[in-house]
C-alpha positions, 0 to 999 in steps of 0.5 A: 543515476537517476532521472539522469536522463539515460537510453541504451546506450547510458545503460551499455555504460553503467552495464560496463562500468559495474563490469570493473567495478564489483563492488558496487551492491545498490543501483538505482536507474529508475526514471530513463529510457533505457528501453528494451536494449539498456534492459538487455546489456544489463540483464548480460551484467546481472547473469554475471554479478556477485554483488549488486543487492538492489537494481532498481529499472523503474518507468523505463520504458522496459519491454518484454525482450529487455524483461525476458532477458532480466527474468534469464538473468534472475535465474544465473544470479546468486545475489540478487534480492531487490528488483524494481521494475515498477513506477516512479511518480510521474514517470514513464511505465514498463511495458512488460505486459502479458508476453514474458509472465511465464519467463517471469514465473520460472525465475520465481521457482528458480532465484533462490535470494530476492526478496522485493520485488516491483512490478507495478504497473506493467498491465500484466492483466489476467492471463499475465497474473495466473502464469506469475500466481503460478511461479509464487505456488513455487517461492518461499523467498519473496517477502514484499511483492507490488503488483500494482495497477496490473488489471488483476480481477476476483479470479485472480487474485484469489489465485494469488492467495492461494499460491500465498498460501501454499508456504511463501514467505510475503509480508508486504502486498499492493494489490492496490488499483485493480479489479479485486472485487468481493471474489477477490477478496474472499479468499484474501479474506481466507488468506488472512485467516491462515495460521501459516500466512506472515503478511504485515502489510496490505494494500487493497485501495482502489479495488471495488471493495463493497460493505459485503467484500469488507464483511468479509475482509473483516472477518478474516481480519478476527483470526489474523495477529500479525496485520499491521497495516491495511489501506482500503482507501478509494473503495466502495465501503460506505457506512455498511463497510466500515461499521463492518471492518470497525466490529473487526479492529479490537480483535486484531493488531493493525497498528494503520488503517486507511479509509480515504474516499469510501463515502462512509458519512457521519453513520459510518464515522460513528460506528468505528470511533465507538470501537477506537474509544477502547482500542488500544493497537491504531496509531494512524487513521486516514478518513480523508474525502469521508463525506463527515459532517458535524455528527460524525465531528462529534463522534470523533471528539468523542474518541480523542477524550478517551483513545489511548493509542491512534497518534495521527488522524486525517480528516481533511477533505470532508464538511465538518462545520462549526459545531463538529469543529470545536467539538474537536477541539475541547476531544483534542484538549483532554488528549494526550497521546495523538501527535498529527491532525490533519483538518485541512479542507473542511467548512471551519471558521473564527469559532472552531479557530477560537476553540483549537486556540484553547485546546493546543494551551492544554494539549501537551503531545500535538506536533503538527495540525494542519487547518489551512483551506478553512475560513478561518 
């Protein structure tokens, strides 16, 4: 019943259906408009349920009253594993916010089954997130947490980092589109260095992460063996920040790295490619929208000829011309592992196109190649 136009009355009908048919385990009502009225009705059902494992209420215009009822129900519920109060694509936001943050903190302390929680786009702000962080000091169950788009600043990010080190079993953490900055990255880097951390995936995209913050994260990565996915798109790394991160890649086990929209340019690309030439763990790399030109393209070519692990490479929306394009094609012809390559929206002409045709005859592994929005 996702995006089905349900309002409060519809949610009441769903709650009654679930009460009379206790075999349902997954309920997806995302993208409706059940608001507080519907959320409170569903909360009553949730408090009694012994079967619902997943409840998706993203983008439903739920406010603090409805959320407080849901959080109170969590204290009584003994089966729910996934609660999504975040966002669907292009959907309306929930409006939970600061007023019921302490109710959520209380639920986190009392609930023993919830393992996945999405609160994306709820504008908890600094004060609300402080309360939520306190709740995580006493929660060892949640493994997947989405706090993106909640106006989290550096000092609050530090509180979360400290809370997660107090025994949490967190495996995936999404803090994208906040304001973590240098202060927050310092605490996150310390968290990454901890032997007790179980984190596998970290998203810090859109968080004002500059070169100095990148250096801190790089230092944390050097002592981390579990993190496999790191997303830093839409920050302010520049060539210097990219160089710092490059130095840590061969000392950790990251398999996915997203660095799109960071203005790393040719200089940063050159340093990154030198490290990746001997890297054996990274499988997916996103360098889209980074002002990479021909010199960067040449560096990519050299990397492709020696790297034996990278299977996906995104170079779209850069400034690579035919000189770099021909070099990339030559590298592709001598590569035996890459599966996906995006060269969309660069500055290629027929010379690069012809070189790619030759490369594809020699390459035996590539399954996807995107050269759209070029003059080929």
